[in-house]
N, C-alpha and C positions, 0 to 999 in steps of 0.2 A: 275349640272345645263344643263337643255338644251337648244337646238338652238331655239326650239320651244318657249321657255318664254320669251327670249331677245327677240325677231322679235313682239311677241306678245304687251310685255310692250310698244315697242318704235310703235308699231301701235296704240295702247291706248292714249298714252302721244300726238301724232301727230292730231291723230283725236280732242283731248282735246284742244288742242292748237289752231288747225281753228275754231273750235266751238266758245274759248272763246274770240278770236279776234273780229265778229261783235259786242260781247256784250260789251268789255271792249275799245274798242278804238273809239266809238264814247263818250262812258262815260268820257274818258280821255279830250276828245275835250271841250265838252260841260262843264266839270270842268276847260279849260283852261290851261290846265298842257303842253304848249307847250316849244319845245328846245328854249334853246337860243344860238345863235349862235356867235362864235369867231370871231369879226372884221377884226383879222390878218390872218384870214385864209384864204385856198382859195373860191376867190370869187363866183364860183359855189355852195357853200353851204349857201349864204345866202338867197338865194329861200328857205329854209329848214326851215326857221325860222318860229316856230309858230306851226311843225310836233308835235304832240302828243307825250309823253317821259314819262319815267314809264312803260312802257309795257314788264319789265321784272314779274311785275305780271303773265301776261299772260304765261310766262315762268316757273312759279315759282308754279304757280297755277297746271298748267298739271303735271309739273315732280310731285308734291306732291301728284295729286289724283292716276295717275296711281302708282306712287310707292308704295304709301299704299294699293293698290289693289293686286299688285302682292310681297310684301314683307313679310317676316317672320316677322316683328317688334322685331329683336333682339337688343343686342347692337349695333352690326354695322350700322344696320338701324338707330339707334338713334344718332351715333358718324355722319353718312351720312346727316341726314336732320339737326343735329344742324349745320353743317359747312356748307350747302347750304343754309339754311334760316337763320340761324342767319346773314352770311354777306350780303345776301341778304337785311337784316331787318337794317344794317348800310348804304346799298345802297339808301334802300327807306326814310329812314331819310334825306341823303343828297339831295336826289332831292326832296325832299317835303319842305325842308328850304329854297332850291334854287327856285325854281317855286313857292312855294305855298303863302311861306314865305318873298317872292322877296329879299332874301339874296343872290347873287350872287354866292357866296365862296358854299356856303351850310355848312354842318360841319367844324369847323376848322380843320385843320391837326391834332391837337393835339385829339380830340375829336375821329376824326374817329379812327386814331390810338387805342386808346382808346378801340373802338369798335369791330375793329378787334382783338385785344389781348384779348378781355374779352372771343371771344367764339371760339379763337385758344386755350385759357387755357383751356376754359372748355371741347374741344375735348382732349387735351391731359391729364385731370383728367379721361373721361372717356375711353381713351386707355389704361390707367395705370390701372384702374380698372378691365378692360376686359381679362390684364394680356396680352398686344400687345407685338410681340419681340422687342426688342430694337436695333437687328442686323440691319444692311443696307448692301443690297448687291451692289456689285460694277459692271454694266454692261457691258457685254460681255466677264465677267472672270467667275470663280467659287470662287469666293473671294467675302469674305463678313468682316463686321467689327463688333465689339460689342461695341456699344455705349454708355449703358446701362444708368445714367440718363442725359446724352447729346444727347441722343435721341430725347427728350421734347423740347431742345429749337431749335432744326432741325425742329420737326414738324411747331413750330411756325415760324420758317423765311421759310418754304415752304406756311405756309394759306396766311401769309403775302403777299409774293412775287407772288405766283401765281395769287391772288385777284387783287393786283395792277397792275401786267402784265396783268392781262387778261382786264381790264378797260382803260388802255392804248390804246389796240386794237379796243375799241370801239369807231372807228371814221367815218366809212363809211359804206353805206348803205350794209348790208349782212355781211360785213368782222367779226365780232366778231362769228354770229350766225353760218356761215359756217366752219370758224377756229374751233369754240369749237365742232360743232357736229362731226369732223372728230378727234380730239382728245380724245372726249370720245367714237367714236365710236373703238378707238384702245386700247381702257381701256377696254370695254366689251371685246375686244378679250382677251387679257389680263387675267383678271376674271375668263374668263370661262377656260383658260388652268390654272389656277391659283385654281382652284377650289373655288373663292371665289362669292356663288352667288347673294350676298347683294350688292356689289359691280358692279356687272355686271349689276343685273335687275336695280340697279341706273344710269348706265353709259346709259344704253338702254333708260330709262324714261328719259334722259335727252337730248340725241340724237331726241328722238322722237319730245322733247318738244320743241326745238328749232327748228328743221326746220320745224315745226308749224306755229313758230312766223315769219320763216325766208320767209314764203308765204306773209305777210304782212309788210318784212322788207325788202325785196330784192329792190333794185333801178328802179323806185324811191320812196325810204319809205313809208309808209304811219302811221307807228309807229317806235320810238327810242326806245330801252330797258331801256337806263339811268342806273346807277351805279345800280337800283333794282334787274337789269337783271347780270350784268356784273360781280359784285362783288361777289353774288352768285354763279356763273358759275365759278369764279375761286375759291372760297373756298370749292366748291363740288369738282373740279378737283385733287385740292391738297390732300383731303380726300379719294376719290377714290387711288390717289398713293399711301396713307401710307399704306389702306388696303389692298391692292394688293402685298405690299412689292416691290414695283417700285419706291421707293422716290428718286433716282437720276435718274433715267429712264424719269421723269415727264420732265426735263431740254432739254431733246430729243423731246418726243412725245409734248410736247408743245415749240419746239424752236422758231415758229413765234411770239409769248407772249415774250419770252425771249429776241429775236432780238426788239422787239418795246421798249419792258423797257431797253434795253440797248443801245437804240437810244436816248430817253429821259435824260438817265444818261450823254450820253457821250454829248449832246448840252450843259445841264446846265453846267459842269464840265470845259467845252471849254471855255463858254462865260464868266465864273465866273475867268476864270485864266489867259484867253489870250483875251478878249474881243471879240471874233471870233465864228462863228457858223459853225459848221461841216455839217449840214443838211441845207437845205432851210427852213425846218418849220419839230419840230418832235412832235407827234410820225412818226417813217420813212414813213409809209402810205402819209402822208403829203408830205413828200420832191419829191415822183414821182408825186403825184399829181400837184403841183407847176414845175415839170420839164414838165408837157404837158401829162400827162399818163390820158388818163379818168378813170372814178369813176370804172368804169365795168373792167378793164384794172388790176387796182389796184388789184380790188377783187380776179380774177379768179387769178393771180397770186399768191396772197398771200394764197388764199386755193390750189392752187398746190404745194405752197410751202410746206401748213401744211402736202400734202399727203406724200408728199416726208419724212418729217421727220417722220409722225407717221408710214411710213412702214419702213423705219429705225430702228425704235424701237422695232416693231415686231419682227425685225429680231435678237433680243435678247431672243426672246422666243424659 
Protein backbone atom coordinates (compact mmCIF):
# COMPACT_ATOMS: atom_id res chain seq x y z
CA UNK A 1 0.00 0.00 0.00
CA UNK A 2 1.48 3.29 -1.07
CA UNK A 3 1.64 6.42 1.05
CA UNK A 4 0.38 8.26 -2.03
CA UNK A 5 -2.95 6.39 -1.90
CA UNK A 6 -3.35 7.23 1.80
CA UNK A 7 -2.70 10.94 1.26
CA UNK A 8 -4.94 11.08 -1.82
CA UNK A 9 -7.85 9.39 -0.02
CA UNK A 10 -7.45 11.70 2.95
CA UNK A 11 -7.40 14.77 0.71
CA UNK A 12 -10.50 13.72 -1.25
CA UNK A 13 -12.45 13.00 1.96
CA UNK A 14 -11.39 16.37 3.40
CA UNK A 15 -12.53 18.26 0.30
CA UNK A 16 -15.83 16.35 0.21
CA UNK A 17 -16.56 17.22 3.84
CA UNK A 18 -15.67 20.85 3.15
CA UNK A 19 -18.04 20.93 0.16
CA UNK A 20 -20.85 19.10 1.94
CA UNK A 21 -20.75 21.41 4.98
CA UNK A 22 -22.28 24.53 3.33
CA UNK A 23 -24.95 22.29 1.74
CA UNK A 24 -26.00 20.20 4.73
CA UNK A 25 -25.59 22.69 7.60
CA UNK A 26 -28.16 25.21 6.23
CA UNK A 27 -30.49 22.29 5.51
CA UNK A 28 -30.22 21.08 9.10
CA UNK A 29 -30.89 24.63 10.28
CA UNK A 30 -34.00 24.97 8.08
CA UNK A 31 -35.29 21.63 9.34
CA UNK A 32 -34.72 22.93 12.90
CA UNK A 33 -32.45 20.01 13.80
CA UNK A 34 -31.05 21.99 16.73
CA UNK A 35 -29.04 20.70 19.67
CA UNK A 36 -30.64 20.49 23.12
CA UNK A 37 -28.31 21.51 25.96
CA UNK A 38 -28.09 19.96 29.44
CA UNK A 39 -29.26 22.54 31.97
CA UNK A 40 -27.02 20.98 34.66
CA UNK A 41 -23.92 21.43 32.54
CA UNK A 42 -21.53 24.38 32.16
CA UNK A 43 -23.54 27.57 31.79
CA UNK A 44 -21.35 28.65 28.87
CA UNK A 45 -22.94 25.86 26.83
CA UNK A 46 -26.45 27.32 27.02
CA UNK A 47 -25.65 29.69 24.15
CA UNK A 48 -25.09 26.64 21.94
CA UNK A 49 -28.75 25.71 22.11
CA UNK A 50 -30.23 25.43 18.63
CA UNK A 51 -26.89 24.84 16.88
CA UNK A 52 -27.59 22.33 14.07
CA UNK A 53 -26.74 18.75 15.00
CA UNK A 54 -26.75 15.43 13.11
CA UNK A 55 -23.70 16.77 11.26
CA UNK A 56 -22.31 13.26 11.41
CA UNK A 57 -24.10 12.88 8.08
CA UNK A 58 -21.33 15.05 6.60
CA UNK A 59 -18.64 12.77 8.01
CA UNK A 60 -20.27 9.52 6.92
CA UNK A 61 -21.04 10.79 3.41
CA UNK A 62 -17.52 12.13 2.87
CA UNK A 63 -16.04 8.94 4.32
CA UNK A 64 -18.19 6.67 2.15
CA UNK A 65 -17.67 8.54 -1.11
CA UNK A 66 -13.90 8.80 -0.69
CA UNK A 67 -13.54 5.22 0.51
CA UNK A 68 -15.69 3.75 -2.28
CA UNK A 69 -13.57 5.66 -4.78
CA UNK A 70 -10.26 4.17 -3.62
CA UNK A 71 -11.33 0.85 -2.07
CA UNK A 72 -11.14 -2.55 -3.77
CA UNK A 73 -14.61 -3.30 -2.34
CA UNK A 74 -13.62 -6.69 -0.97
CA UNK A 75 -14.68 -8.48 2.23
CA UNK A 76 -12.64 -6.14 4.42
CA UNK A 77 -14.34 -3.13 2.83
CA UNK A 78 -17.79 -4.55 3.57
CA UNK A 79 -16.84 -5.16 7.21
CA UNK A 80 -15.57 -1.60 7.63
CA UNK A 81 -18.61 -0.02 5.99
CA UNK A 82 -21.07 -2.16 7.97
CA UNK A 83 -19.31 -1.16 11.19
CA UNK A 84 -19.21 2.59 10.49
CA UNK A 85 -22.50 3.04 8.63
CA UNK A 86 -24.40 0.50 10.76
CA UNK A 87 -23.45 2.14 14.03
CA UNK A 88 -23.95 5.53 12.37
CA UNK A 89 -27.51 4.48 11.48
CA UNK A 90 -28.22 3.64 15.13
CA UNK A 91 -26.92 7.09 16.06
CA UNK A 92 -28.99 8.72 13.31
CA UNK A 93 -32.17 7.09 14.62
CA UNK A 94 -31.32 8.25 18.14
CA UNK A 95 -30.73 11.82 16.93
CA UNK A 96 -33.87 11.80 14.79
CA UNK A 97 -36.10 10.67 17.64
CA UNK A 98 -34.61 13.23 20.06
CA UNK A 99 -34.68 16.19 17.72
CA UNK A 100 -37.47 15.62 15.21
CA UNK A 101 -39.90 13.56 17.27
CA UNK A 102 -39.07 15.63 20.39
CA UNK A 103 -38.40 12.60 22.62
CA UNK A 104 -35.57 13.94 24.76
CA UNK A 105 -34.00 10.55 25.49
CA UNK A 106 -34.06 9.36 21.87
CA UNK A 107 -33.83 5.59 21.54
CA UNK A 108 -34.29 3.74 24.79
CA UNK A 109 -31.18 2.12 26.24
CA UNK A 110 -32.46 -1.30 25.16
CA UNK A 111 -33.23 -0.13 21.62
CA UNK A 112 -29.80 1.45 21.21
CA UNK A 113 -28.08 -1.62 22.64
CA UNK A 114 -30.06 -3.88 20.32
CA UNK A 115 -29.02 -1.83 17.28
CA UNK A 116 -25.37 -1.85 18.29
CA UNK A 117 -25.44 -5.59 19.03
CA UNK A 118 -27.11 -6.28 15.68
CA UNK A 119 -24.38 -4.61 13.63
CA UNK A 120 -21.61 -5.97 15.87
CA UNK A 121 -22.95 -9.49 15.29
CA UNK A 122 -23.13 -8.89 11.54
CA UNK A 123 -19.46 -7.86 11.64
CA UNK A 124 -18.64 -11.07 13.54
CA UNK A 125 -20.44 -13.19 10.93
CA UNK A 126 -18.53 -11.43 8.14
CA UNK A 127 -15.24 -12.00 9.97
CA UNK A 128 -16.01 -15.69 10.38
CA UNK A 129 -16.95 -16.05 6.70
CA UNK A 130 -13.70 -14.32 5.78
CA UNK A 131 -11.68 -16.76 7.89
CA UNK A 132 -10.28 -13.94 10.02
CA UNK A 133 -7.65 -15.02 12.55
CA UNK A 134 -8.92 -15.44 16.10
CA UNK A 135 -5.50 -14.89 17.66
CA UNK A 136 -5.02 -11.75 19.73
CA UNK A 137 -1.58 -10.17 20.05
CA UNK A 138 -0.40 -8.87 23.43
CA UNK A 139 0.98 -5.33 22.89
CA UNK A 140 4.72 -4.78 23.47
CA UNK A 141 5.40 -8.52 23.57
CA UNK A 142 5.84 -11.30 21.03
CA UNK A 143 3.03 -13.26 22.62
CA UNK A 144 -0.42 -13.94 21.26
CA UNK A 145 -3.43 -15.83 22.55
CA UNK A 146 -5.68 -18.08 20.45
CA UNK A 147 -9.22 -17.28 21.59
CA UNK A 148 -11.11 -19.51 19.12
CA UNK A 149 -14.88 -18.81 19.43
CA UNK A 150 -14.25 -16.43 22.38
CA UNK A 151 -12.78 -13.99 19.86
CA UNK A 152 -16.25 -12.99 18.67
CA UNK A 153 -17.56 -11.88 22.07
CA UNK A 154 -14.36 -9.81 22.31
CA UNK A 155 -15.18 -8.13 18.98
CA UNK A 156 -18.71 -7.35 20.19
CA UNK A 157 -17.37 -5.87 23.44
CA UNK A 158 -14.83 -3.84 21.47
CA UNK A 159 -17.46 -2.40 19.14
CA UNK A 160 -19.91 -1.55 21.91
CA UNK A 161 -17.18 -0.15 24.14
CA UNK A 162 -15.54 1.88 21.37
CA UNK A 163 -18.77 3.39 20.05
CA UNK A 164 -19.99 4.40 23.50
CA UNK A 165 -16.60 5.68 24.66
CA UNK A 166 -16.30 7.82 21.53
CA UNK A 167 -19.86 9.03 22.06
CA UNK A 168 -19.01 10.19 25.59
CA UNK A 169 -16.08 12.18 24.19
CA UNK A 170 -18.35 14.24 21.92
CA UNK A 171 -19.13 17.08 24.31
CA UNK A 172 -17.02 20.10 23.32
CA UNK A 173 -16.48 21.92 20.04
CA UNK A 174 -13.88 20.03 18.03
CA UNK A 175 -12.97 17.60 20.82
CA UNK A 176 -14.07 14.37 19.15
CA UNK A 177 -13.20 15.45 15.60
CA UNK A 178 -9.61 16.13 16.66
CA UNK A 179 -9.08 13.10 18.88
CA UNK A 180 -10.66 10.72 16.35
CA UNK A 181 -8.48 12.13 13.54
CA UNK A 182 -5.43 11.38 15.68
CA UNK A 183 -6.56 7.82 16.47
CA UNK A 184 -7.41 7.01 12.86
CA UNK A 185 -4.16 8.60 11.73
CA UNK A 186 -2.29 6.19 14.00
CA UNK A 187 -4.28 3.27 12.61
CA UNK A 188 -3.52 4.37 9.03
CA UNK A 189 0.16 3.98 9.90
CA UNK A 190 -0.46 0.64 11.63
CA UNK A 191 -2.40 -0.58 8.59
CA UNK A 192 0.49 0.32 6.28
CA UNK A 193 2.94 -1.52 8.53
CA UNK A 194 0.70 -4.60 8.64
CA UNK A 195 -0.02 -4.44 4.89
CA UNK A 196 -3.78 -4.05 5.42
CA UNK A 197 -4.71 -1.74 2.53
CA UNK A 198 -8.46 -1.58 3.15
CA UNK A 199 -8.01 -0.60 6.80
CA UNK A 200 -5.40 1.98 5.75
CA UNK A 201 -7.58 3.57 3.06
CA UNK A 202 -10.59 3.56 5.37
CA UNK A 203 -8.60 5.20 8.20
CA UNK A 204 -7.29 7.84 5.81
CA UNK A 205 -10.81 8.55 4.55
CA UNK A 206 -12.02 8.96 8.12
CA UNK A 207 -9.15 11.31 8.99
CA UNK A 208 -9.98 13.49 5.98
CA UNK A 209 -13.72 13.43 6.71
CA UNK A 210 -13.43 14.41 10.38
CA UNK A 211 -10.83 17.11 9.65
CA UNK A 212 -13.10 18.56 6.97
CA UNK A 213 -15.95 18.47 9.49
CA UNK A 214 -13.68 20.12 12.09
CA UNK A 215 -13.58 23.25 9.92
CA UNK A 216 -17.25 23.74 10.84
CA UNK A 217 -17.12 22.11 14.28
CA UNK A 218 -14.19 24.04 15.77
CA UNK A 219 -15.11 26.56 18.49
CA UNK A 220 -17.52 28.26 18.09
CA UNK A 221 -19.14 25.30 16.35
CA UNK A 222 -21.49 25.89 13.43
CA UNK A 223 -22.64 22.26 13.62
CA UNK A 224 -22.44 19.26 15.96
CA UNK A 225 -21.99 15.69 14.74
CA UNK A 226 -24.51 14.11 17.12
CA UNK A 227 -24.73 10.37 17.69
CA UNK A 228 -24.90 9.93 13.91
CA UNK A 229 -21.22 10.78 13.76
CA UNK A 230 -19.88 9.63 17.12
CA UNK A 231 -21.33 6.10 17.02
CA UNK A 232 -20.22 5.69 13.40
CA UNK A 233 -16.69 6.82 14.26
CA UNK A 234 -16.55 4.47 17.23
CA UNK A 235 -17.80 1.48 15.26
CA UNK A 236 -15.35 2.16 12.44
CA UNK A 237 -12.45 2.55 14.86
CA UNK A 238 -13.10 -0.84 16.45
CA UNK A 239 -13.38 -2.49 13.02
CA UNK A 240 -10.02 -1.05 11.93
CA UNK A 241 -8.40 -2.37 15.13
CA UNK A 242 -9.84 -5.82 14.42
CA UNK A 243 -8.71 -5.95 10.78
CA UNK A 244 -5.18 -4.79 11.62
CA UNK A 245 -4.97 -7.45 14.36
CA UNK A 246 -4.24 -4.79 16.97
CA UNK A 247 -7.34 -5.36 19.07
CA UNK A 248 -5.86 -4.74 22.51
CA UNK A 249 -3.83 -1.79 21.23
CA UNK A 250 -7.12 0.08 20.73
CA UNK A 251 -7.24 0.67 24.49
CA UNK A 252 -3.98 2.62 24.20
CA UNK A 253 -4.42 4.38 20.84
CA UNK A 254 -7.92 5.39 21.94
CA UNK A 255 -6.75 6.25 25.45
CA UNK A 256 -8.68 9.52 25.59
CA UNK A 257 -11.91 7.69 24.79
CA UNK A 258 -11.19 5.09 27.48
CA UNK A 259 -10.59 7.79 30.09
CA UNK A 260 -13.82 9.57 29.12
CA UNK A 261 -15.83 6.35 29.51
CA UNK A 262 -14.14 5.40 32.78
CA UNK A 263 -14.94 8.82 34.22
CA UNK A 264 -18.64 8.21 33.57
CA UNK A 265 -18.52 4.70 35.06
CA UNK A 266 -16.65 5.90 38.16
CA UNK A 267 -19.06 8.81 38.63
CA UNK A 268 -22.14 6.61 38.40
CA UNK A 269 -20.77 3.90 40.72
CA UNK A 270 -19.58 6.46 43.28
CA UNK A 271 -22.89 8.33 43.33
CA UNK A 272 -24.99 5.17 43.59
CA UNK A 273 -22.87 3.54 46.30
CA UNK A 274 -21.67 6.55 48.33
CA UNK A 275 -24.01 9.33 47.27
CA UNK A 276 -20.95 11.40 46.32
CA UNK A 277 -19.49 12.53 42.99
CA UNK A 278 -15.82 12.03 42.20
CA UNK A 279 -15.85 14.62 39.39
CA UNK A 280 -17.61 17.98 39.21
CA UNK A 281 -19.37 16.55 36.17
CA UNK A 282 -18.79 13.63 33.85
CA UNK A 283 -17.58 12.89 31.22
CA UNK A 284 -14.28 14.22 32.52
CA UNK A 285 -13.90 17.05 29.96
CA UNK A 286 -16.76 18.84 31.75
CA UNK A 287 -14.93 18.40 35.07
CA UNK A 288 -12.12 20.61 33.78
CA UNK A 289 -14.55 23.13 32.30
CA UNK A 290 -16.32 23.53 35.62
CA UNK A 291 -12.89 23.89 37.21
CA UNK A 292 -12.34 27.08 35.23
CA UNK A 293 -10.61 25.86 32.08
CA UNK A 294 -11.71 27.45 28.81
CA UNK A 295 -13.29 25.18 26.25
CA UNK A 296 -10.31 25.57 23.91
CA UNK A 297 -7.85 24.73 26.70
CA UNK A 298 -9.68 21.49 27.44
CA UNK A 299 -9.87 20.56 23.76
CA UNK A 300 -6.20 21.28 23.03
CA UNK A 301 -5.11 19.39 26.15
CA UNK A 302 -7.15 16.35 25.16
CA UNK A 303 -5.80 16.52 21.60
CA UNK A 304 -2.26 16.49 23.01
CA UNK A 305 -3.16 13.55 25.25
CA UNK A 306 -4.52 11.76 22.18
CA UNK A 307 -1.24 12.38 20.34
CA UNK A 308 0.74 10.96 23.24
CA UNK A 309 -1.43 7.84 23.45
CA UNK A 310 -1.25 7.34 19.68
CA UNK A 311 2.53 7.84 19.71
CA UNK A 312 3.02 5.26 22.46
CA UNK A 313 0.77 2.88 20.52
CA UNK A 314 2.90 3.28 17.41
CA UNK A 315 6.01 2.36 19.42
CA UNK A 316 4.54 -1.14 19.55
CA UNK A 317 4.95 -1.51 15.78
